[in-house]
N, C-alpha and C positions, 0 to 999 in steps of 0.2 A: 869793630871791625872800621877800619878807614872809609869815611862816606866815599871817597875817590876810587878805591878799590871797588866799593860796592856798585858804584855808577858804572863801573870799568866792565863788572862781571856782565851786570843788568844790559848795560848795552850789547856786550860780545854777545851774549846769549839769543836774546830776541833777533840781534843782527842775522846771527848763524841759522837760526830755526825757518828761515824759508827759505834758505838754500839748500837743507840738509836729504830732503823726502817728496821727490816728485817721481808719480808712475811715468811710465815710460810712453806713452799716449800724448801725454803734457807736454814732454819732450821733441816728441816727435811732430806734433802741431808746430809749436815753436819753431822747429827747426825747418819747414815747410814756408815760414811766412816769409813775404818778397821783401827785403829791404831798401829804403833809399840811398843812393850811391853816398851819401852824408853819414847817415847812420851806419853804415857799414866801415866807414873809418874809424869813426869814434868808438863805435864797439868795444873793443878792444881796450880801450882808457876806464870802461864802466865798473871795473872794482876798483881799481883805486880811486876813482871818485866817489864812489859810496866810501869805501874806507876813513877818507879825508872829512867825509862829511858825519860819522858817527863818531868819529875821534870829535871832532870840533865842535859835533853837539853832545857828547859827554863830557868834555872840559867845560862848556856853557853850566850844564847841569850842575857841576861841582860848583862851581865859582856864583852860580845863585844861594846852591844850598850852605855855602860856605859863607855867604852873608848873613844867613840868620838860621843856623844851624836848630833845625829840632821844631821850627818854628809852623803854625798850622798853613800859614803861606808857602813856605819851603816844603811842606810836604804836598801843597794842592799846586805845587809848580812840578815838585816830580812828577805828578801825577798827567800833568799837561805835557811833559816830555816823554813820559809814557806811554802816552794815549797818539802823541804825534810818530813816534818810532814804527810802535803796533801799525797804526794806519800807514806808513810807509812800506812795514816788511811784508803787510799781507797785500801787496801790488801783485808780487809774483806769483803766490799760489793762487789767490781767488784768478786774475788773470787767464793762468796757465790752466786750472780747474775747470773754470765755466768757460774756458775757451773763447774769451769775450774781450775783444780790444776795448769796446767801451767801456765796461767795466773796469778795466784798467786803467783807463782815461779819469772817469769817473774818482777812483780812489788818488791817481794822482794830484788831481785839481784839488781833491777835498784836502790832504796831505799837504798840498801848499798852503792851501787857505788856514789850516791848523798853525803850519809853520811860522805867517806871517802874524798870529796873534798870539803865539809865544813869544815871538822877538819885540815884541810892540810891549806885554807885561812883562819880560825879562829888565827892558830895557832902565827902566826907573831904580831896579834894585843895581844892576851892572851892568851898564856900556858894553864893557867888551862881551860880555856874558851873550849880549845882543848880537853884536858884530861876527861872534864864534858861528851863528846862527846864520849869516851871508851864502855859505858854499849851497847852503840848504836850499835857502831861500831863490837861490839864483841856478840849482840845476832840477828842483823839482818842475819848475815850469816848465824847463827845456822837456824833460822826460814826459809830463804830461803832452806835450805838442809832439815828440816823436811817437807815441803811444798813438795821439790823434792823429798822426800823419802816416801811422803805418793802417790804419783801417783806409783810406785812400788807393794803400796799394796792395790791401787785402780784403774786399768788401764783404766777403761771406765771411769775415772773422769777426762781425760787430758781436 
């Protein structure tokens, strides 16, 4: 099977996985959170933003794989891409299940750091692959900041 197709399927499956099943009490908890005005304005665009981020990330991974297909380095970097996506996608189920914005802030920050390390690692292989990670590198800190700001609006949700 074509590597690009495999990367796309893995990316889609993992990204979709965090949104499929949430107990009703988790959904009720998140709906009760007070939002800053600016976040309420941005919130409808979040699914589009993440679609762009995951698409760019998958294309970035494909470029890295294409540069040296099947090599140990390529496999390790695919594992790193997978780690970044799993950490990123874990944000929603863990934050909701634990009903903790502090956990969400930590996961978001950790994902951002991993994203920067990944971009640095892939830059020598494919500068374009690193550039394609820019949407994640820009949005991840914004999402982490938004989660941290939610704590100020919802101190009981730490």
